[in-house]
C-alpha positions, 0 to 999 in steps of 0.5 A: 682779741682774736684767738685761734687754734693752731691745728691743721685740717684737710678741706675735702678734704675745704675739702681736703682741709688741713683746716686749721687756724687762720685769721679772717676779716669780719663784717662791721655792718650787721643786723645784730647791731640793734639786738641784745645778747641773750642767754640759754640759746642753741647755736645751729650751724649748717655743714654741707656733709656728714663728718664721718668719724670724729677721732681727731687723730684719725681724720684730716677732713675739714668738717670733722676737725671743725666740729672737733674744735668744739670738743677738743682743745689744744695746748696753744692758741694764737692771737690776732697777730699770730703770737702763741697764747695759752690754751690747755698749756699756761707755759710753753717753749720750743726749738725746731727739735724740742718742746715743753708745756706746762698744763693749766691747773684744774682742767677736766675731761668731759667725764669729770676726770682730770686732764693729766700731763701723762694723758697729753704725752700719750696723745703725742706719742700715739700720733708720733708712732708710725704703727698707728697710721695717724693721718696727722703724723707729719702734720702736727707731730713728726713721726718718731716724736717721743714725749714724757710727762711729770704729772705732779709738775703738770709738764710735758717734754718731747723730742721731735722725730725730725726737725720742724721749723714750726714745732710749737705751732704744729704741736701746740695746735694738736687737738688733745683728747683725755687719757682714756680716749687714747686707747678707746678710739671707737669712742673718739670716733663719736666725739667722746673724751673731750677737753673742749668747751662742749661735749657730744650729746646726740649723733644722728648721722647725715642729719644732725649733731648736738653738743652741750656746753660744759659749765665747768669750762674755764680754760678757754683761749688766752684770758677767756672768762667763763661768765660772759653774756650770750654764750650758747647752751648748746650747739647743733650741726645740721647736715644741709647739702644744698647751698640755696636751702642753707641760705633760706634757713639763715634768712628764716632764722632756723640757722645761726651760721653757715658757710656760703659759696656761690650766688646766694652770698649776694642776697645774704649780704643785701640783708646785712647779715653778719659774716666773717671771711676766709680765703680758701684755695677753691681751685686746685688739682692733683693727678694720681701718679700711682703705677699704671695711672696716666698721671704718672707721666709729666707730659700727660699732666702738662697736656691735661693742664694746657687743655684748660682755660684756667682763668675761665674755669676760675671765674665759674668756680668762684662766680667771678670773685676769685683771685689767682693762686700764689701758693698752697697756703692761703690762711692768714696770718701767713707764716711765709709770703711769696708767689710760688705759682705765677709763670709756672703753669703752662698756658691754655693751648689745646694744640700744645696739649694734643702735641704733649699727648702725642709725645706721651704716646697717646694717639687719636682713636677712631672715636676721638679718644686717645689710645696707648698700647690698646688702652683708652685715655679714660680718666676719673675726676672727683670733686667735692659736692660739699664745696657748693653749687659752682663745683659741678659746672666747673668740673663739667667745663673741664670735662668738655675741655679734656674731651677736645684734647682726646681724653674721656673723663668721667666726673664723680661728685663725692661728699667729704667722707667719700672723698677721703675714702677714694683718696686714702683707701680705694685709689680709684681716681685720676684727677682730684679737684678737691683742694687741700687747705694749709696753715703752714708750708710744712703741712704740705709735706705728708700730702706731697711726699713720703708714704702713700696710702694706706701707710701714709697720706701722699694720696697722689703718689708724688715723688719729687726729689727737689721738693723733698730736699728743699723741704728738709732744709727748710724744716731745720730753719726756725720760723720764717727764717726758712721762708725762701726755701719753703717757697722754692720747695713749693715751686718745685711741686708746681713746676712739675705739675704735681700740684696745680693751684689756680684760683682762690676764693673768699668764702664768708661764714654768715651769722643770723642772730649770732656773732662769732670770730672766724679764724684759721678757717672755722668759727672759734667756739669760745667767741660765739655770742647769741642775740635775741 
């Protein structure tokens, strides 16, 4: 049975990922078919960038939340159909405004202390308190949510700060830290106070992270059993920025798993390496609409999009294997289906782009760079270096296209922590090519509406009244009953070019001497099996 954790993660953020749980397909033909399960092994996985701080309530980086799946469990999981199944909680129920959970008996923290209902309630209340400025506020927990606990009965009850159509999936998927960790955030930044299958035993920043399996762990997702052959004794995350190097390490057996983007996929498939696939929004743009930024003018945003041959850029970005985007949510199984993108993005038209810039008051300068009120149209575009070797050439193609329309664009490649720092702290950017991966349509809200950094995560300073109104209506409709309204809300963002999703890609996670399930964007830790 495929089991998945529910948490939202930002891709970086893939790249801002709100990386969460999403079903994927697995390869049926692989080299492990003739291998035997083996004990006492270390599972080594490559990550493209250092995760930075690991506190699961204070990060939205996909790489950090991916590592967090090994350290921190959630109250509820999903089976392969998207049905909620037990996690830390054995019983659960929810409406759009209230929820209750009953913890399994015998759950312990990585220091041996028991996990209590009070500790779980403290997790929820921390994220729900706006004063704590958790970037997960609005994703897993609505601001203003209040939780109470009965330790004797092992129950947690709560009232959401605002209606949430997917309350059980959002709250149930929140990574839970042990009680002491709620007040010791510096230790959480190092992966301590865990409730998960592994505990952090060594950190060498920008090199590797070593986790050791907890032998007392018995509360794995659904009906998971502790005594199973092939479970790894340790997990090592190695920071390997170069994709070709990563592929070579997989083929040599030095790595057991890695997510591979670009042409290196072909030689790994040729060697019949096991792989699990996920769909990600590889091509997505945001424009900085903060006061004083050119992207605040819709005419400028339209011109910058019209100047691009998005179909051609998508081919470069995905090595020709991509598919046009239909919306911001790509992970399966989707809570809502539909197409919010087709027909809403302006067509490639350089002449129209120049006309739009003329309308916005940006006139050609002596050197070809447009000028308005004595200010050059000089912009900074950021992209994630951890997203693979195709990001840089795709960004360079965009840069050339924008130059043809009269915009001088400086490219800046950043790793995941660097992307987070620029988007959520310094604000020194104009165009972001870092996509946001979402599990649920409601999870877009904190990134495209509401408080801006540093108070919130609306990093592009978007103010779209149509989106805000329709998302608020959809939030009051339980589950998929509000899907049409969610689709309309997302369309409002795309029509105004607040978000420009244009190409998706299927990204495989390859395994060597190991098999696993890839769900909701990352490997399910309890599914890893080692082979000789």
